[in-house]
Structures are given as structure tokens and as C-alpha cells.
C-alpha positions in Angstrom: 15.6 16.9 3.2 12.8 19.5 3.2 9.3 18.4 4.1 8.3 19.1 0.5 11.2 17.1 -0.9 10.4 14.3 1.5 6.8 14.2 0.4 7.8 14.1 -3.2 10.3 11.3 -2.5 7.5 9.3 -0.8 5.3 9.9 -3.8 7.9 8.4 -6.1 8.9 5.4 -4.1 6.2 4.4 -1.6 3.8 3.1 -4.2 5.5 1.3 -7.1 2.4 0.9 -9.2 1.3 4.5 -9.2 3.3 7.7 -9.7 1.9 11.1 -8.6 3.6 14.0 -10.4 4.7 16.6 -7.9 4.1 19.3 -10.5 0.7 18.4 -11.7 -0.7 16.0 -9.1 -1.8 13.7 -12.0 -1.7 9.9 -11.4 -0.3 7.6 -14.0 0.0 3.8 -13.9 3.4 2.3 -14.6 3.5 -0.9 -16.7 4.2 -4.2 -14.9 7.4 -4.7 -16.9 8.7 -1.3 -15.9 7.8 -1.9 -12.3 9.7 -5.2 -12.3 12.7 -3.6 -14.0 12.9 -0.8 -11.4 12.0 -3.0 -8.4 15.5 -3.7 -7.2 16.7 -0.1 -7.5 13.6 1.3 -5.9 13.6 -1.1 -3.0 17.3 -0.3 -2.3 16.7 3.4 -2.5 13.6 3.2 -0.3 15.2 1.1 2.4 18.3 3.3 2.4 16.1 6.3 2.7 14.2 4.8 5.6 17.4 4.0 7.5 19.0 7.4 6.8 16.0 9.5 7.7 14.6 7.3 10.5 11.9 8.9 12.6 12.4 12.3 10.9 11.1 10.9 7.6 7.6 9.8 8.8 7.4 10.9 12.4 8.3 7.3 13.5 5.7 5.6 11.2 7.3 3.1 8.8 10.6 3.5 10.7 12.9 0.5 10.7 14.8 0.3 13.9 16.8 -2.2 15.9 14.7 -4.4 18.2 15.3 -4.5 21.9 13.2 -7.3 23.5 11.8 -7.2 27.0 14.3 -8.3 29.6 12.2 -11.3 30.5 12.3 -12.5 26.9 16.0 -11.8 26.2 16.9 -15.5 26.5 14.6 -16.6 23.6 16.2 -17.5 20.3 16.0 -16.3 17.7 15.4 -12.6 18.6 14.5 -10.4 15.7 17.2 -7.9 14.8 14.8 -5.2 13.6 11.2 -4.1 13.7 9.2 -1.7 11.4 6.6 0.6 12.8 3.4 -0.2 11.0 0.7 0.0 13.6 -0.9 2.9 15.5 0.3 1.7 18.9 -0.4 1.5 21.8 -4.0 0.5 21.3 -6.5 1.6 24.0 -7.9 -0.4 26.8 -11.4 0.4 28.2 -14.1 -1.2 30.2 -16.7 -3.2 28.2 -20.1 -3.1 29.6 -21.4 -6.5 28.4 -24.8 -7.6 29.7 -25.4 -10.7 31.9 -21.9 -11.1 33.3 -21.3 -13.3 36.4 -21.3 -11.7 39.8 -18.6 -9.0 40.3 -17.0 -9.9 36.9 -15.5 -7.1 34.8 -14.6 -7.3 31.2 -12.2 -4.9 29.6 -11.4 -4.5 26.0 -8.0 -4.3 24.3 -8.7 -2.5 21.1 -6.3 -4.0 18.6 -9.1 -3.4 16.1 -7.8 0.2 16.2 -4.2 -0.6 15.3 -4.7 1.1 12.0 -3.3 0.0 8.6 -6.7 -0.4 6.9 -8.3 -2.1 9.9 -5.6 -4.8 10.2 -6.3 -5.7 13.8 -3.8 -8.1 15.4 -2.1 -8.8 12.1 -0.1 -5.5 12.1 1.8 -6.6 15.2 3.1 -9.8 13.5 3.8 -7.9 10.3 6.0 -5.3 12.1 8.5 -8.1 12.6 7.9 -10.2 9.5 8.2 -7.2 7.1 11.4 -6.1 8.9 12.8 -9.5 8.3 11.8 -9.4 4.6 13.5 -6.1 4.1 16.6 -7.3 6.0 16.8 -10.3 3.6 16.5 -8.1 0.5 13.1 -9.3 -0.6 11.3 -7.4 -3.5 8.0 -9.2 -3.1 5.9 -11.0 -0.5 3.9 -14.2 -0.8 1.2 -15.3 1.7 -1.9 -17.4 1.8 -5.3 -17.6 3.4 -9.0 -17.8 3.0 -10.9 -15.7 0.4 -11.7 -13.1 3.2 -8.4 -13.4 5.0 -7.7 -10.4 7.2 -4.1 -11.4 7.3 -3.8 -11.4 3.5 -5.4 -7.9 3.3 -3.1 -6.5 5.9 -0.1 -8.0 4.3 -1.0 -6.5 0.9 -1.3 -3.1 2.4 1.9 -3.4 4.5 3.8 -4.6 1.4 2.8 -1.5 -0.6 3.7 0.8 2.3 7.2 -0.7 2.0 7.4 -0.7 -1.8 7.1 -4.4 -2.2 4.9 -6.4 -4.5 2.4 -8.8 -2.9 1.2 -12.2 -4.1 -1.8 -13.7 -2.4 -3.0 -17.3 -2.7 -6.6 -17.2 -1.7 -8.8 -20.3 -0.9 -12.3 -20.4 -2.1 -15.0 -22.9 -3.1 -14.6 -25.1 -6.2 -17.7 -23.5 -7.7 -16.1 -20.0 -7.6 -12.4 -20.8 -8.1 -12.4 -20.2 -11.9 -14.3 -16.9 -11.8 -13.6 -13.3 -10.7 -13.5 -13.3 -6.9 -15.3 -10.0 -6.7 -14.7 -6.9 -4.5 -16.5 -7.8 -1.2 -14.8 -6.9 2.1 -11.0 -7.7 2.2 -10.9 -8.4 -1.5 -11.7 -4.8 -2.3 -8.7 -3.5 -0.3 -6.4 -6.2 -1.7 -7.2 -5.4 -5.3 -7.2 -1.6 -4.7 -3.5 -1.8 -3.5 -2.6 -3.9 -6.5 -2.0 -7.3 -4.9 -1.6 -10.2 -7.3 -4.4 -12.6 -6.4 -4.2 -16.3 -7.3 -7.2 -18.6 -6.5 -7.2 -22.2 -5.3 -10.1 -24.4 -4.3 -10.6 -25.6 -0.7 -10.1 -29.2 -1.9 -6.7 -28.3 -3.5 -5.7 -26.5 -0.3 -6.6 -29.6 1.8 -4.8 -32.0 -0.5 -1.6 -30.0 -1.2 -1.2 -27.8 1.9 -0.2 -24.2 2.4 3.5 -24.8 2.6 3.7 -26.5 -0.7 1.4 -24.0 -2.4 3.5 -21.0 -1.3 6.7 -22.8 -2.3 5.3 -23.5 -5.8 4.7 -19.8 -6.2 8.0 -18.9 -4.7 9.9 -21.1 -7.2 8.0 -19.5 -10.1 8.9 -16.0 -9.0 12.5 -17.0 -8.4 12.7 -18.2 -12.0 11.4 -14.8 -13.1 14.3 -13.1 -11.2 12.2 -12.0 -8.2 13.3 -12.2 -4.6 10.2 -13.5 -2.7 9.7 -13.7 1.0 7.1 -16.2 2.2 4.8 -15.4 5.2 2.8 -18.4 6.4 -0.9 -18.5 7.2 -1.9 -15.8 9.6 1.8 -14.6 9.9 2.1 -17.3 12.5 5.7 -18.5 12.8 8.4 -17.8 15.4 9.2 -14.4 14.0 5.5 -13.4 13.9 5.1 -14.6 17.5 7.2 -11.6 18.7 4.3 -9.4 17.8 2.3 -10.5 20.8 5.3 -10.8 23.0 5.7 -7.1 22.4 1.9 -6.6 22.9 2.2 -8.1 26.3 4.9 -5.6 27.2 2.5 -2.9 26.0 -0.3 -4.2 28.2 2.0 -4.2 31.2 3.0 -0.6 30.6 -0.7 0.4 30.3 -1.5 -1.3 33.6 1.3 0.7 35.3 -0.3 4.0 34.2 -3.9 2.9 34.4 -6.5 3.3 37.2 -5.3 1.7 40.4 -2.4 0.0 38.5 -4.3 -3.3 38.9 -3.8 -6.0 36.4 -6.1 -8.6 34.8 -6.9 -12.1 36.1 -7.6 -13.4 32.6 -6.9 -12.6 28.9 -9.3 -13.9 26.3 -8.6 -13.9 22.6 -9.7 -15.7 19.4 -7.4 -18.2 17.9 -7.3 -18.7 14.1 -3.7 -19.5 13.2 -2.0 -19.8 16.6 0.6 -17.0 16.5 -1.3 -14.5 18.7 -2.0 -17.0 21.5 1.6 -18.3 21.3 3.0 -14.8 21.9 0.4 -13.8 24.6 0.7 -17.0 26.6 4.5 -17.2 26.4 4.9 -13.5 27.4 2.5 -13.7 30.3 4.3 -16.8 31.6 7.7 -15.2 31.3 6.8 -11.8 32.7 5.5 -10.7 36.1 2.1 -10.4 34.5 0.4 -13.6 35.8 -2.9 -13.5 33.9 -4.4 -16.8 32.6 -4.7 -16.9 28.8 -7.9 -18.3 27.3 -8.1 -18.9 23.6 -11.3 -19.8 21.6 -10.4 -21.6 18.4 -12.5 -20.6 15.4 -11.1 -23.4 13.1 -9.5 -26.9 13.5 -9.7 -28.0 17.2 -7.9 -27.4 20.5 -5.5 -30.4 20.2 -4.3 -29.1 16.8 -3.6 -25.7 18.2 -1.8 -27.0 21.3 0.5 -28.9 19.0 1.0 -25.9 16.7 1.7 -23.5 19.5 4.1 -26.0 21.0 6.0 -25.9 17.7 6.2 -22.1 17.8 7.4 -22.2 21.5 10.0 -24.8 20.6 11.1 -22.7 17.7 12.0 -19.9 20.2 13.7 -22.4 22.6 11.1 -21.4 25.3 11.3 -24.6 27.3 7.6 -24.7 28.3 4.6 -26.8 27.4 1.8 -25.0 25.6 -0.8 -26.9 27.7 0.7 -25.3 30.8 0.4 -21.7 29.7 -2.9 -21.4 27.6 -6.4 -22.9 27.8 -7.9 -23.5 24.4 -11.6 -24.1 23.9 -13.5 -24.8 20.7 -15.6 -22.0 19.2 -15.6 -23.2 15.6 -19.4 -23.6 15.4 -20.4 -24.4 11.9 -16.9 -24.1 10.6 -14.3 -21.4 9.8 -15.9 -18.2 8.5 -19.4 -19.8 8.8 -21.9 -18.4 11.2 -25.1 -19.4 12.9 -27.9 -16.9 13.1 -27.4 -16.9 16.9 -23.7 -15.8 16.5 -24.7 -13.0 14.1 -27.5 -11.9 16.4 -24.9 -11.7 19.1 -22.7 -9.4 17.0 -25.7 -7.2 16.3 -26.7 -7.1 20.0 -23.2 -6.2 21.3 -22.9 -3.4 18.7 -26.3 -2.0 19.7 -25.6 -2.3 23.4 -22.0 -1.2 23.6 -21.0 0.4 20.3 -18.3 -2.2 19.8 -18.5 -3.9 16.4 -17.1 -7.5 16.4 -16.1 -9.3 13.3 -18.0 -12.5 12.6 -15.1 -14.8 12.0 -12.8 -14.3 15.0 -13.6 -11.9 17.9 -17.4 -12.3 17.4 -17.2 -16.1 17.8 -14.7 -15.8 20.7 -16.8 -13.3 22.6 -19.9 -15.4 22.0 -18.2 -18.5 23.3 -16.8 -16.6 26.3 -20.2 -15.4 27.4 -21.6 -18.9 26.9 -18.9 -20.3 29.1 -19.5 -17.6 31.7 -23.2 -18.6 31.7 -22.5 -22.3 32.0 -19.7 -21.9 34.5 -20.3 -18.7 36.5 -18.2 -19.7 39.5 -15.1 -20.0 37.2 -15.5 -16.3 36.2 -17.0 -14.7 39.3 -15.0 -11.8 40.7 -12.5 -12.0 37.8 -11.1 -9.0 35.9 -11.0 -10.1 32.2 -9.2 -8.5 29.3 -10.7 -9.4 25.9 -8.4 -8.7 23.0 -10.4 -7.5 19.9 -8.3 -8.7 17.0 -10.1 -6.6 14.3 -11.4 -8.0 11.0 -14.4 -5.6 10.6 -14.3 -6.0 6.8 -15.4 -9.6 7.2 -18.9 -8.3 8.1 -19.5 -7.3 4.5 -19.4 -11.0 3.5 -22.4 -11.6 5.9 -24.7 -8.9 4.5 -27.2 -11.4 3.1 -27.4 -13.3 6.4 -27.8 -10.1 8.5 -30.2 -8.0 6.4 -33.3 -9.3 8.0 -32.0 -8.8 11.5 -30.9 -5.2 11.3 -32.8 -2.1 12.3 -36.0 -1.0 10.4 -36.2 2.1 8.3 -39.0 4.2 7.0 -39.7 7.2 4.8 -39.9 10.4 6.8 -43.5 11.6 6.9 -43.8 15.3 6.0 -47.4 16.3 6.2 -48.9 19.6 4.8 -48.5 21.4 8.2 -44.7 21.4 7.9 -43.7 24.9 6.8 -41.8 25.2 3.5 -39.6 28.0 2.4 -37.4 28.3 -0.7 -33.7 28.4 0.0 -33.7 26.8 3.4 -31.6 23.6 3.4 -30.4 24.1 -0.1 -27.8 21.6 -1.1 -26.5 23.1 -4.4 
């Protein structure tokens, strides 16, 4: 297939809700009925095209390929049969010059916020395995669930459209807002731009019914409509999604082997919001030769909840290990999930101004804040350690904090141009 033909094929099948005419370049929106009628045919053609063309079609991106696990993880069960390349990997590692560290302590940054796919952060790694499983099962749409500013839901919506699948999002919001338009702030803008179907529930309904029942209700409705839905749990955190950070650990190992001095890290620090990332990281570091200690800072629920949840994921992979033996979980919830103190937001601002690294307020911002608090309270615990902090992305969540942060951000002023400044027509003309 020529590059031109390949491009036209992608224009026809990669985005089911919009068609771009190869001849005119004009966009036209297809009706929902027509999209549903053609969904099965288009999905089959798209998946067949991906398998036939492989890396030649997209230079490796969006390629579905058989998965070969690390040798030290080959005894786990189940092992995914395939993986789809969705992320811009490997993500870089660099030194992070945070102020006020304990003596001889180094902090390095694993930039999973740069994994691509509309700023998806750590979510892309899980979705590479989850979406491959969805395609393998013949799904024509994806269901997932999360908070109103869920990074996972936004990443899932984008990934689904990359793969010609419809996406249904169940988003949790306050009972005061559940019956109105949710708006276009942050992740919502991206979700609605890519045509995700958004269904709102209140926090009270979520607490009373639970995410599993809610997604099953929507699944049954779609099945009755003739659809083939694939359900992804909160945060993409199940045994399949756990492979995302098993594979990330292999990536880190490979980077260490080619890095300066080929020296590893003593500790890995990461935020914990749904449990899948820390399950994969902690299990992989325990299984491999990479002996770093994994520290997780939970931004919701509490450590006991996550120890139990991670244990369930480990048992689901027949890992034969206790979660409490391979990961240390500390509380960093603060005021609550997606709620911030002024001190936490000031910290995000100060880190950005000092290092150029922008942390999200919900996950990595809280985790880094809690890490530095722990370092200050227990300096001996961290002295002389080489620490790798995993930045899990979520930058769009900052837009939901604009009102809180406006007063703390840099000042501005009108540029003063007095009469002594020479003026000449034509210089600096814009039009």
C-alpha cells in the first residue's frame, strides 16, 4: 500500500465519527445510526489492516503484536497474548534538582508524563494491554468509569478512538452538578472533543452502588442494543493492566544498563490512586534483579485498602507474594481525593518555578509533597539514597484548580513605553 493510500485508509477508518475526504479535505460528521451500522465492518477492517501492515503502517505506532514477557515474569498467569503500541516509549529519566533534600540524597525523575497520547501519563502503559485484549475479544466499544476529572477516562477515550472504538464514560461528580452540563474544563474537554459518550452519576450513587455494578448496568444496556462492550475498571487496574508497569520496570532496567555508571536506584516513589501501577512496579522489582524498594503514596482511600487491593491483583497473577512484603504504602490523601490544601498547590507552583517540572495536583503533586515531608521528618531513612520518582502525568487536572491558584501565581503588568522610545512605521508590523 502506498503512503498516500495508507493515509487515506487511516482517514477513513481511524476516526469513526469524522470522515475527511481525500479529494477535498472537507470534514463531515456521520450520524450515530450510520456509525453503529458500520461499526462491526469497520472494526474488522481496521484490525485486519493493523495485523497485515504491522509496523509498516504506522512506523510501529498503533501496532498490535504478540507479547513476550520478561524472563523473570514468564511464570505469571495469565500472560497477555498481545500488546498495542500506544505510548511514546521509553520515557526519559533525568536528575531532579529538588531543594532541601537530605544529605547525599539524589532524586531522579521517570517522565511518564511524557508518554504521549494527549498527556496520558501512566495510563497509556495499562491501556496498551487492555486495548489489545479488547480488540482480541472483538469489542466495538469501551466502557470505563472514574471521577469527573479522571485522567484514566480521558486517556481511554483517546485510545479508543485511535483504534476505531466507541467509548462510554461514567463520570462521578457532586449531586449539585450531576443533572447539568459537566462543562469543558481539563480532561472533559479532551473527552468530549474525541466524541466520548459521557454519563454522569453522583458521588452518593457511586458510593452506594459501586463501580462494578454501574459499569455492568451500562454493559447490559449496550448488549441489548447489539453492541460488543469491553469493560475497563477504575484506573485500568486489574491483572491485565498490571502488566503495564511490569513492562515499565523492564524499561527502567534497560535504561539503567545504558545510563551513566550503570548504577540503579535504591528507591522508587510513585503516587497510588487505583493500585495497578504500584502492583506492577512492586511485583516486577521483586521478581527481577532490580532490588529497589517501592514506596507508594496513596491519594485516596487508605494504605490498608490498597494493600488488600494490590494483594488481589497479585493473586490474580498467581504471584505467590504478599503485597506488604514488596511495597510500602503511606497516606497522602490530605483533604481527600482531588482536593488540595493551599500548601500542596504552593508546592506544585514552587517545584515548577525551581525545576521546570509541572506536577499534577491530584497524583504526583501530592506524592512528591508527601515524599519531601517524609524526607524532612525522617532524614536518616533517606540519607545517601538514590531515588527514582515516577511522574504519572495528569497535567490537565491543573485546569480544575485555576480558581485556587490564581492568587498565588506570578504578577503581571502593562509594559511601560514612555515618549523616549523611538517609533517608526512598519517596524514590528503584524498584518
